[in-house]
VEXSE-991925 format. One line per 3 residues: number of its first residue (from 1); their letters; for each residue x, y, z of C-alpha. Coordinates in steps of 0.1 Angstrom, whole numbers. Example, Ala and Ser with C-alpha at 12.3 -4.5 7.8 and 13.67 -1.06 7.14 Angstrom:
1) AS) 123:-45:78  137:-11:71 .
% end
This chain:
1) XXX) 977:2221:482  966:2185:488  953:2186:524 .
4) XXX) 915:2176:534  906:2217:530  916:2212:492 .
7) XXX) 894:2177:485  867:2199:503  868:2228:480 .
10) XXX) 870:2212:454  847:2181:454  820:2180:423 .
13) XXX) 806:2147:416  799:2139:459  754:2136:452 .
16) XXX) 767:2118:419  783:2092:433  762:2092:460 .
19) XXX) 730:2083:444  749:2055:420  759:2035:448 .
22) XXX) 729:2043:460  709:2028:431  733:1994:426 .
25) XXX) 732:1985:467  717:1952:469  700:1939:501 .
28) XXX) 726:1907:490  753:1927:495  742:1935:530 .
31) XXX) 766:1925:558  746:1905:583  756:1932:618 .
34) XXX) 738:1960:594  707:1938:586  702:1929:621 .
37) XXX) 709:1964:635  683:1976:613  658:1952:629 .
40) XXX) 671:1963:661  659:1999:652  631:1993:637 .
43) XXX) 620:1977:670  632:2005:693  611:2030:669 .
46) XXX) 581:2012:664  575:2013:703  583:2051:702 .
49) XXX) 562:2058:677  533:2036:698  541:2056:724 .
52) XXX) 540:2087:713  509:2087:692  488:2098:721 .
55) XXX) 504:2127:734  491:2164:731  513:2174:695 .
58) XXX) 504:2144:681  468:2154:686  468:2192:680 .
61) XXX) 489:2181:645  462:2155:635  436:2176:641 .
64) XXX) 453:2199:623  454:2184:588  434:2149:591 .
67) XXX) 403:2174:574  430:2185:543  440:2145:544 .
70) XXX) 436:2130:510  426:2086:504  430:2068:534 .
73) XXX) 464:2049:527  484:2046:556  480:2042:592 .
76) XXX) 489:2061:621  504:2045:642  487:2033:681 .
79) XXX) 457:2050:666  426:2048:645  426:2072:620 .
82) XXX) 445:2067:587  456:2091:563  474:2102:528 .
85) XXX) 507:2082:525  524:2117:530  501:2130:562 .
88) XXX) 509:2098:575  550:2098:573  542:2139:590 .
91) XXX) 520:2122:618  539:2088:629  573:2108:625 .
94) XXX) 564:2136:650  547:2113:669  584:2092:670 .
97) XXX) 600:2117:685  581:2135:707  589:2118:739 .
100) XXX) 628:2125:724  632:2082:732  641:2068:696 .
103) XXX) 677:2061:683  705:2084:676  738:2086:658 .
106) XXX) 763:2101:688  788:2113:663  756:2134:643 .
109) XXX) 735:2137:668  709:2127:641  677:2105:652 .
112) XXX) 682:2087:616  649:2061:624  627:2091:625 .
115) XXX) 627:2109:593  632:2074:570  607:2046:586 .
118) XXX) 575:2066:587  585:2069:547  590:2030:541 .
121) XXX) 561:2017:562  534:2045:549  546:2029:512 .
124) XXX) 547:1995:516  512:1997:529  499:2018:497 .
127) XXX) 522:1994:472  541:1957:482  575:1963:493 .
130) XXX) 590:1930:509  606:1930:535  640:1923:520 .
133) XXX) 635:1958:501  624:1973:534  652:1965:555 .
136) XXX) 677:1977:521  658:2011:515  664:2017:556 .
139) XXX) 698:2014:557  702:2030:528  682:2059:541 .
142) XXX) 704:2057:574  733:2056:556  724:2087:532 .
145) XXX) 718:2109:562  740:2102:583  773:2105:562 .
148) XXX) 758:2138:549  751:2154:583  791:2144:591 .
151) XXX) 800:2160:563  788:2192:581  798:2185:613 .
154) XXX) 794:2197:641  797:2240:625  759:2234:608 .
157) XXX) 750:2225:640  764:2249:662  754:2270:643 .
160) XXX) 717:2264:650  704:2238:625  689:2202:638 .
163) XXX) 705:2177:622  676:2155:622  655:2178:602 .
166) XXX) 681:2193:583  699:2156:568  668:2132:579 .
169) XXX) 652:2150:546  679:2130:527  673:2099:546 .
172) XXX) 633:2096:535  648:2104:500  670:2082:497 .
175) XXX) 647:2053:517  614:2066:491  635:2062:461 .
178) XXX) 651:2034:464  620:2015:470  605:2036:436 .
181) XXX) 631:2020:418  651:2051:409  679:2052:383 .
184) XXX) 710:2071:387  694:2104:374  666:2104:392 .
187) XXX) 677:2092:423  702:2123:418  673:2146:417 .
190) XXX) 658:2131:445  684:2141:464  687:2178:454 .
193) XXX) 650:2181:462  660:2170:492  690:2193:495 .
196) XXX) 662:2226:491  639:2211:522  660:2213:547 .
199) XXX) 634:2220:582  645:2226:617  666:2250:641 .
202) XXX) 677:2241:675  656:2272:690  631:2246:692 .
205) XXX) 644:2222:713  620:2217:742  590:2228:725 .
208) XXX) 565:2206:702  581:2216:674  609:2197:679 .
211) XXX) 595:2169:665  579:2182:639  616:2184:627 .
214) XXX) 613:2144:618  581:2145:606  584:2170:578 .
217) XXX) 616:2163:567  597:2124:564  571:2148:542 .
220) XXX) 596:2165:527  621:2140:512  593:2116:504 .
223) XXX) 576:2138:480  614:2152:467  609:2109:458 .
226) XXX) 578:2111:444  584:2135:421  618:2129:411 .
229) XXX) 600:2092:399  577:2113:377  607:2134:360 .
232) XXX) 609:2165:381  643:2177:380  669:2195:404 .
235) XXX) 702:2205:401  725:2172:402  752:2187:424 .
238) XXX) 725:2196:454  750:2186:479  783:2202:465 .
241) XXX) 778:2228:444  791:2259:460  760:2274:462 .
244) XXX) 743:2237:472  734:2225:506  760:2216:525 .
247) XXX) 780:2253:513  744:2270:524  738:2250:557 .
250) XXX) 774:2250:569  808:2271:572  830:2242:571 .
253) XXX) 824:2208:556  840:2174:543  823:2158:514 .
256) XXX) 851:2130:515  832:2113:546  801:2109:524 .
259) XXX) 813:2087:498  843:2073:512  838:2035:518 .
262) XXX) 804:2027:506  796:1996:507  827:1985:530 .
265) XXX) 812:2000:565  778:2014:573  761:2041:596 .
268) XXX) 739:2020:611  765:2003:628  769:2031:652 .
271) XXX) 736:2037:661  725:2041:696  694:2031:718 .
274) XXX) 681:2059:745  668:2040:777  661:2079:789 .
277) XXX) 636:2100:772  651:2134:772  681:2150:752 .
280) XXX) 711:2125:749  734:2149:761  718:2146:798 .
283) XXX) 725:2106:802  754:2107:816  744:2125:838 .
286) XXX) 711:2101:849  731:2069:843  755:2084:870 .
289) XXX) 728:2099:899  706:2066:890  736:2043:897 .
292) XXX) 748:2065:930  710:2064:940  708:2028:940 .
295) XXX) 739:2020:955  736:2039:982  699:2040:985 .
298) XXX) 700:2080:981  668:2102:988  667:2140:982 .
301) XXX) 664:2147:1014  696:2131:1023  710:2153:996 .
304) XXX) 731:2188:1002  740:2191:967  749:2175:935 .
307) XXX) 779:2189:914  776:2181:879  808:2182:853 .
310) XXX) 798:2177:815  808:2182:782  802:2215:766 .
313) XXX) 776:2204:750  754:2198:776  752:2235:790 .
316) XXX) 749:2244:754  711:2225:749  705:2217:782 .
319) XXX) 707:2248:806  666:2257:820  668:2255:854 .
322) XXX) 634:2256:858  616:2238:830  578:2247:832 .
325) XXX) 563:2212:813  576:2177:807  589:2189:773 .
328) XXX) 612:2214:790  629:2186:815  638:2169:787 .
331) XXX) 661:2194:783  672:2199:814  700:2187:832 .
334) XXX) 693:2203:862  661:2182:861  682:2153:844 .
337) XXX) 701:2148:876  671:2156:904  648:2134:885 .
340) XXX) 677:2107:886  682:2104:920  642:2111:929 .
343) XXX) 628:2080:908  654:2062:896  645:2056:862 .
346) XXX) 635:2087:835  610:2068:813  585:2089:797 .
349) XXX) 564:2089:824  595:2107:848  585:2140:820 .
352) XXX) 553:2141:826  542:2178:840  526:2168:873 .
355) XXX) 568:2157:882  581:2186:866  566:2204:895 .
358) XXX) 571:2186:920  584:2200:955  612:2174:961 .
361) XXX) 619:2170:926  624:2206:924  642:2213:959 .
364) XXX) 664:2185:945  671:2206:910  682:2232:929 .
367) XXX) 708:2224:944  723:2212:913  756:2227:896 .
370) XXX) 776:2225:868  808:2226:856  822:2224:814 .
373) XXX) 850:2202:812  859:2203:777  882:2168:783 .
376) XXX) 848:2144:788  833:2134:756  794:2135:751 .
379) XXX) 784:2106:769  805:2111:798  801:2131:826 .
382) XXX) 813:2134:864  791:2135:892  797:2143:928 .
385) XXX) 767:2141:960  775:2157:992  757:2145:1015 .
388) XXX) 743:2166:1047  764:2138:1067  793:2153:1052 .
391) XXX) 799:2123:1029  810:2129:993  799:2104:969 .
394) XXX) 812:2105:931  813:2090:898  828:2089:864 .
397) XXX) 809:2077:837  825:2061:806  803:2054:781 .
400) XXX) 765:2065:794  743:2030:787  728:2031:755 .
403) XXX) 759:2048:735  776:2023:710  805:2006:737 .
406) XXX) 776:2003:761  748:1994:750  712:1987:756 .
409) XXX) 706:1946:751  678:1930:734  665:1924:769 .
412) XXX) 661:1962:777  646:1970:748  617:1945:745 .
415) XXX) 615:1959:778  612:1992:768  592:1979:736 .
418) XXX) 567:1966:758  564:1994:785  556:2016:754 .
421) XXX) 529:2003:735  510:1987:767  478:2002:773 .
424) XXX) 477:2016:734  478:1982:719  462:1954:727 .
427) XXX) 485:1928:746  487:1903:719  492:1933:694 .
430) XXX) 521:1942:711  539:1908:709  530:1905:676 .
433) XXX) 542:1939:661  580:1929:676  577:1892:663 .
436) XXX) 573:1916:630  599:1940:639  625:1914:648 .
439) XXX) 618:1894:616  611:1921:590  634:1911:564 .
442) XXX) 618:1876:563  584:1890:554  567:1891:524 .
445) XXX) 549:1919:532  562:1954:547  529:1967:552 .
448) XXX) 520:1938:578  542:1960:605  521:1991:597 .
451) XXX) 489:1974:601  496:1956:633  510:1982:646 .
454) XX) 467:2005:641  451:2015:680 .
% end
């Protein structure tokens, strides 16, 4: 009885061990690499949050909740409205995820910043927070969310849960709890309160509700920390108890990954950034199609058919052959391949309603075929294009651009930020906001970031 399965069944102090580490962790102990990645993550996240701020989903959500908001305490990024901190966290979480363009942990498919950063920026406007404390809380929140998610990956996702919502709530609670100065017991209670508030099922992918998941996780996590600060109690074993979060949400779990190596390696170091505004699992397909297009000056009219070999999860999540909306297009591998050829890029503009219905795009989309290859990784794909003149072009994508092994450069992240924020913020503020994100740990008041992001 000394195998890992026995360890999983006898774990008894996971929540307390995690809380003890989180409470003691100091900015001064952070290596340079995770701090630098925190600044990159913040820059990427703020770009997509501002960029998504005018999306119909945000407009609808704001109209629904604004009449019930409390005092104007925090900014809704990219807009003039201000809401109470909990509703601001909800709206900013939605806007940062509605493009499906935010950062991603490839191991768990958690979008780690979306539930965490809205909470931190809302609190930074409500009470003074230094840049050093902000970065420390951000890294720790992401640490908690990704470690807890890894403990139940991939079974939790296979059951149908959306990891960003159901694990992101831990990140939001921990990040808020760190800024609020919770002690070990109260941090345990915050984690327990987070554990009882999972949100998000994968059925919602391709609809507005997918972006609701990180927004609600942010709001739920903030509430968990605020309740715990005042002495509201929960189970002290919210993660690992027989009827706790991990055992209820998943049929398998590995509690050891939550606690081993705390403070020696950091989950944020595995963060990745999207060059394409859609479901991550189709990025290798888009990457391969764009490469072949650019190298061979391809147009849709030249192509007889496109054959794709993909990881099994691709068809599990993106098998929609006939998407009707831009949001549905983000979860169609067929549309993804077609837009890669037709447009040569896949930013947010390429997932608009007009292109989804464009006859050139739909005609090529209908000539895309897929096969599943279990030997492929999630960031890999094989793309074969048969031309009408008989030639066959092929490309194996070993690691899609944006992955940890083939990362986005700082220059590409900056260009992505500018493209998303231009037209929403004045040009001078776009560049000021970029500078504040990059220099976050040197700020006396991290709330300056939120204020600079106001529309």
